[in-house]
C-alpha positions as CSV (number, residue, x, y, z in Angstrom):
1,M,0.0,0.0,0.0
2,K,1.3,3.4,-0.9
3,A,1.5,6.2,1.7
4,P,-1.3,8.8,1.4
5,N,-0.8,11.7,-0.8
6,H,1.0,14.3,1.4
7,Q,-0.5,17.8,1.3
8,H,1.5,19.9,3.7
9,G,-0.4,23.1,3.5
10,P,-4.0,23.8,4.6
11,T,-6.8,22.6,2.2
12,S,-9.2,25.6,2.3
13,G,-12.8,24.8,1.6
14,D,-12.2,21.1,1.3
15,D,-13.0,19.6,4.7
16,G,-14.0,16.3,3.1
17,G,-10.6,16.0,1.4
18,V,-8.8,16.6,4.7
19,R,-10.9,14.0,6.4
20,Q,-10.2,11.5,3.6
21,Q,-6.5,12.1,3.9
22,A,-6.7,11.7,7.7
23,H,-8.5,8.4,7.4
24,A,-5.9,7.3,4.8
25,W,-3.1,8.1,7.2
26,V,-4.7,6.1,10.0
27,V,-5.1,3.1,7.8
28,H,-1.6,3.3,6.5
29,L,-0.1,3.9,10.0
30,T,-1.7,0.8,11.3
31,S,-1.0,-1.4,8.3
32,G,2.5,-2.4,9.4
33,T,4.1,-1.0,6.3
34,A,4.7,2.6,7.4
35,T,8.3,3.8,7.4
36,Q,10.3,6.6,9.1
37,D,9.9,8.7,5.9
38,D,6.1,8.3,6.3
39,A,6.3,9.3,9.9
40,R,8.2,12.5,9.0
41,A,5.7,13.3,6.2
42,L,2.8,12.7,8.6
43,A,4.4,15.0,11.2
44,L,4.7,17.7,8.6
45,W,1.1,17.2,7.5
46,R,-0.2,17.3,11.1
47,S,1.6,20.6,11.7
48,V,-1.4,22.3,10.2
49,P,-4.0,22.6,13.0
50,E,-6.9,21.6,10.7
51,H,-5.0,18.5,9.6
52,D,-4.1,17.5,13.2
53,A,-7.7,17.8,14.3
54,A,-8.9,15.6,11.4
55,F,-6.2,13.0,12.2
56,R,-7.3,12.9,15.9
57,A,-11.0,12.5,14.8
58,A,-10.1,9.7,12.4
59,A,-8.1,7.9,15.1
60,G,-11.1,8.2,17.5
61,L,-13.4,6.8,14.8
62,W,-11.0,3.9,14.4
63,Q,-11.3,3.1,18.1
64,R,-15.1,3.4,18.1
65,T,-15.4,1.1,15.1
66,G,-13.4,-1.6,17.0
67,D,-15.7,-1.2,20.0
68,A,-18.8,-1.4,17.8
69,L,-17.6,-4.6,16.2
70,A,-16.8,-6.1,19.6
71,G,-20.4,-5.4,20.6
72,T,-21.9,-7.0,17.5
73,S,-19.7,-10.0,17.2
74,R,-21.2,-12.0,20.1
75,P,-22.4,-15.6,19.4
76,T,-26.0,-14.4,19.8
77,V,-25.7,-13.1,16.2
78,A,-25.5,-16.7,15.0
79,R,-29.2,-17.3,15.9
80,E,-30.1,-14.8,13.2
81,A,-28.2,-16.5,10.5
82,P,-30.0,-16.8,7.1
83,R,-31.5,-20.0,6.1
84,G,-29.2,-22.4,4.3
85,M,-26.1,-21.3,6.2
86,T,-24.1,-24.2,7.5
87,R,-22.7,-24.4,11.0
88,R,-19.2,-24.1,9.6
89,R,-20.1,-20.9,7.7
90,M,-22.0,-19.5,10.7
91,L,-19.0,-20.1,13.1
92,G,-16.7,-18.6,10.4
93,R,-18.7,-15.4,10.4
94,V,-18.7,-15.1,14.1
95,A,-15.0,-15.8,14.3
96,A,-14.4,-13.3,11.5
97,G,-16.2,-10.6,13.5
98,G,-14.0,-11.4,16.5
99,V,-10.9,-11.2,14.4
100,A,-12.0,-7.8,12.9
101,S,-12.8,-6.4,16.3
102,A,-9.5,-7.7,17.8
103,S,-7.5,-6.5,14.8
104,I,-9.0,-3.0,14.8
105,A,-8.6,-2.7,18.6
106,A,-5.0,-3.8,18.5
107,A,-4.3,-1.4,15.6
108,G,-5.9,1.5,17.4
109,A,-4.2,0.7,20.7
110,T,-0.8,1.0,19.0
111,L,-1.8,4.0,16.8
112,V,-0.3,6.6,19.1
113,L,2.6,4.4,20.1
114,R,3.7,3.9,16.5
115,W,4.7,7.5,16.3
116,P,7.7,7.4,18.5
117,T,8.4,3.8,17.4
118,L,8.7,4.8,13.8
119,R,10.9,7.7,14.6
120,A,13.2,5.9,17.1
121,P,16.8,5.6,16.0
122,Y,17.1,2.1,17.6
123,R,14.4,-0.4,16.7
124,T,13.7,-4.0,15.7
125,G,11.1,-5.7,13.6
126,T,9.1,-8.9,14.0
127,G,11.4,-11.8,15.0
128,Q,14.5,-9.5,15.1
129,I,16.8,-9.2,18.1
130,R,19.6,-6.6,18.0
131,T,22.5,-5.5,20.2
132,V,23.9,-2.0,20.3
133,T,26.7,-0.5,22.2
134,L,26.3,3.2,23.2
135,P,29.0,5.7,24.3
136,G,30.5,4.9,27.7
137,G,30.2,1.1,27.1
138,I,26.4,0.9,27.7
139,R,25.2,-2.3,26.1
140,I,21.6,-2.6,25.1
141,E,19.9,-5.8,23.7
142,L,16.6,-5.1,22.0
143,D,13.9,-7.8,21.8
144,A,11.7,-8.1,18.8
145,E,9.4,-5.2,18.0
146,T,11.3,-2.8,20.3
147,A,12.0,0.9,19.8
148,L,14.1,3.3,21.9
149,D,15.9,6.7,21.9
150,A,19.1,7.4,23.7
151,D,20.1,10.9,24.9
152,L,23.6,10.6,26.3
153,D,25.7,13.7,26.8
154,D,27.4,15.7,29.6
155,M,24.0,17.0,30.8
156,R,21.7,14.0,30.5
157,Q,22.1,10.2,30.5
158,D,18.7,9.0,29.4
159,I,17.3,6.1,27.4
160,V,13.6,6.3,26.5
161,L,11.9,3.0,25.8
162,H,8.8,3.4,23.5
163,A,7.9,-0.2,22.8
164,G,9.0,-3.7,23.5
165,S,11.7,-5.1,25.8
166,V,15.4,-4.3,26.4
167,A,18.2,-5.6,28.5
168,V,20.5,-2.8,29.6
169,T,24.0,-3.5,30.9
170,V,25.8,-0.5,32.6
171,P,29.5,-0.8,33.3
172,A,31.2,0.5,36.5
173,N,32.8,3.9,36.8
174,R,30.2,5.9,35.0
175,T,27.5,8.3,36.0
176,A,24.0,7.1,36.8
177,L,21.9,6.1,33.8
178,A,18.1,6.6,33.6
179,V,15.7,4.5,31.6
180,V,12.4,6.2,30.9
181,V,9.1,4.4,30.1
182,G,6.1,6.6,29.9
183,E,5.8,8.4,33.2
184,A,8.1,5.9,35.0
185,R,11.8,6.4,35.4
186,L,14.5,3.9,36.7
187,V,17.9,5.0,37.7
188,T,21.1,3.0,38.2
189,E,23.6,3.8,41.0
190,P,26.5,6.0,39.9
191,S,29.9,4.2,39.5
192,E,28.2,0.8,40.1
193,P,27.7,-1.8,37.4
194,A,24.1,-3.0,36.8
195,E,22.0,-5.1,34.5
196,V,18.3,-4.5,34.2
197,V,15.5,-5.8,31.9
198,V,12.6,-3.5,31.1
199,R,9.5,-4.5,29.3
200,C,6.7,-2.1,28.3
201,R,3.2,-2.5,26.8
202,P,0.2,-0.2,26.1
203,R,-2.0,0.3,29.1
204,G,-5.4,-1.1,29.0
205,G,-8.5,1.0,28.3
206,L,-8.6,4.6,27.1
207,S,-5.2,5.5,28.6
208,G,-3.5,3.1,26.2
209,W,-5.1,5.0,23.3
210,V,-3.4,8.2,24.3
211,G,0.0,6.7,24.9
212,G,-0.3,5.3,28.5
213,Q,2.1,2.5,29.2
214,D,2.6,-0.2,31.8
215,A,6.0,-1.8,32.4
216,D,7.9,-4.5,34.3
217,V,11.4,-3.7,35.6
218,A,13.7,-6.5,36.6
219,C,17.1,-6.1,38.2
220,L,19.5,-8.9,37.3
221,S,22.6,-7.4,39.0
222,G,23.5,-4.3,40.9
223,R,20.9,-1.9,42.2
224,V,18.3,0.4,40.6
225,T,15.7,2.9,41.9
226,V,12.3,2.9,40.2
227,V,9.9,5.9,40.3
228,P,6.6,4.9,38.8
229,A,5.4,8.5,38.2
230,P,6.2,12.0,39.5
231,G,5.3,12.3,43.1
232,V,4.9,8.5,43.7
233,P,7.3,6.9,46.2
234,A,10.3,5.2,44.7
235,T,11.1,1.4,45.0
236,R,14.6,0.2,45.4
237,L,15.5,-3.0,43.5
238,V,18.5,-5.3,44.1
239,A,19.6,-8.3,42.0
240,G,16.8,-10.9,41.7
241,Q,13.9,-8.5,42.2
242,E,11.2,-7.1,39.9
243,V,8.4,-4.6,40.2
244,G,5.5,-3.8,37.9
245,I,4.4,-0.3,36.9
246,G,0.7,0.4,36.2
247,P,-2.8,0.3,37.8
248,D,-2.9,-3.5,38.0
249,A,0.8,-4.1,38.3
250,R,2.4,-6.6,40.6
251,G,4.4,-5.2,43.5
252,L,8.0,-6.0,44.4
253,H,8.7,-9.7,44.1
254,A,11.5,-12.2,43.5
255,I,12.4,-13.5,40.1
256,D,14.4,-16.3,38.5
257,V,17.2,-14.3,37.0
258,A,18.1,-17.1,34.5
259,A,14.6,-17.2,33.1
260,T,14.1,-13.4,32.9
261,A,14.7,-12.1,29.3
262,A,15.5,-15.7,28.1
263,W,14.9,-14.2,24.6
264,R,18.5,-13.2,24.7
265,R,19.3,-16.9,24.5
266,G,16.8,-17.6,21.8
267,L,14.1,-19.0,24.2
268,L,10.7,-18.0,25.6
269,V,10.2,-19.3,29.2
270,F,6.7,-19.3,30.7
271,R,5.9,-20.3,34.2
272,G,2.2,-20.1,35.0
273,T,1.9,-17.2,32.5
274,P,-1.6,-16.1,31.3
275,L,-2.2,-17.1,27.7
276,A,-2.9,-13.4,26.8
277,Q,0.7,-12.5,27.7
278,V,2.1,-15.6,26.0
279,V,0.2,-14.7,22.8
280,D,1.6,-11.1,23.0
281,D,5.1,-12.6,23.1
282,L,4.5,-15.0,20.2
283,N,3.1,-12.2,18.1
284,R,6.4,-10.5,18.3
285,Y,8.2,-13.4,16.6
286,R,5.6,-14.7,14.2
287,P,4.4,-12.9,11.1
288,G,0.8,-12.1,11.3
289,R,-1.3,-12.2,14.4
290,I,-2.7,-14.6,16.9
291,V,-5.9,-13.6,18.6
292,V,-7.5,-15.1,21.8
293,A,-11.3,-15.1,21.2
294,S,-12.4,-15.3,24.9
295,S,-11.4,-13.8,28.2
296,A,-11.7,-17.3,29.8
297,A,-9.1,-18.7,27.3
298,A,-6.9,-15.6,27.8
299,A,-6.7,-16.2,31.5
300,R,-5.5,-19.9,31.1
301,R,-2.0,-20.4,32.4
302,V,1.0,-21.7,30.3
303,T,4.2,-23.3,31.5
304,G,6.9,-24.3,29.1
305,V,10.1,-23.5,27.3
306,F,9.9,-22.7,23.6
307,H,12.4,-21.7,20.8
308,L,12.0,-18.2,19.3
309,A,12.9,-19.6,15.9
310,R,10.0,-22.0,15.9
311,P,6.9,-19.9,16.9
312,E,4.5,-22.2,15.0
313,E,5.7,-25.2,17.0
314,A,5.2,-23.2,20.2
315,L,1.7,-22.3,19.2
316,G,0.8,-25.9,18.4
317,S,2.2,-27.1,21.7
318,I,0.3,-24.5,23.7
319,R,-2.9,-25.2,21.8
320,T,-2.6,-28.9,22.5
321,A,-1.7,-28.5,26.2
322,L,-4.7,-26.2,26.9
323,A,-7.1,-28.2,24.7
324,L,-7.9,-25.1,22.6
325,S,-9.4,-25.0,19.1
326,E,-8.2,-22.7,16.4
327,V,-9.5,-21.0,13.2
328,R,-7.1,-19.9,10.6
329,F,-7.6,-17.1,8.1
330,G,-4.8,-17.7,5.6
331,D,-1.3,-18.3,6.9
332,R,-1.2,-15.3,9.2
333,L,-4.4,-14.8,11.2
334,V,-5.0,-17.4,13.9
335,V,-8.0,-17.3,16.4
336,L,-7.7,-19.4,19.5
337,R,-10.8,-20.3,21.6
């Protein structure tokens, strides 16, 4: 799909044309094919107030469409199926409605987050893991579908995580390093080595639509201080501890250091992990999308060790272990229920 036609100046007397361009931008931005050049072009297009307002309205409509589909894709619709429709076709339509709803909801939830992700100088794609070394010997390992900025100079020592997961290794004999995730901020101790793993995700509900993020911060070695938000009391972590950030986050708890960020060794390790989180992880390594069609299934727990290079094998094992059924739409869309 080509990027929308970029009109950088105001379109006087053509509100319909501006709205069409805004909707085209929303579709393109959530298609998975947008590039950094597209992001820059869209930023310039949105610099016109009328364009920015149209874009925000289009994004809101995208969200409401997802909500509407979710409300009309319940199984009760199947009782109104036309005569002559087979059970297979009827279930297919219900499943397709769920897929459409989930796909639009997922696209909308990441709509705002794609902005900094597209513009980030350090990022990875689906199934890609990357290691970068920053000035001062800071080593950062980026998990799949991760994006971050780094602002390292004499005045500031900040890394901003926009999406995904990172493992950050800080050498000794350097100033304190801060990792920023949304409103949260974690800071290492000056002149002390440390290794931390940070994972972020869009916050549930409306907050996620406007860029709200939840996170998990794990300390593998050294010490770090975590401030969830301005004015909120800080939490001090030592090696082997993790804390969650967000309204429903888990408090300070012990972790298995060897299992944390096992993706660095080419593995995914789950120990009583909700299926919803497992699917989120698999979606970062598998082209397309896996959707869990019910909240009951999403809450099921998964335990196992899987290879990142074989996500289809992992999906099959999990489906069998939990006695789930699946519906496939081509090679890429999979619905579990």
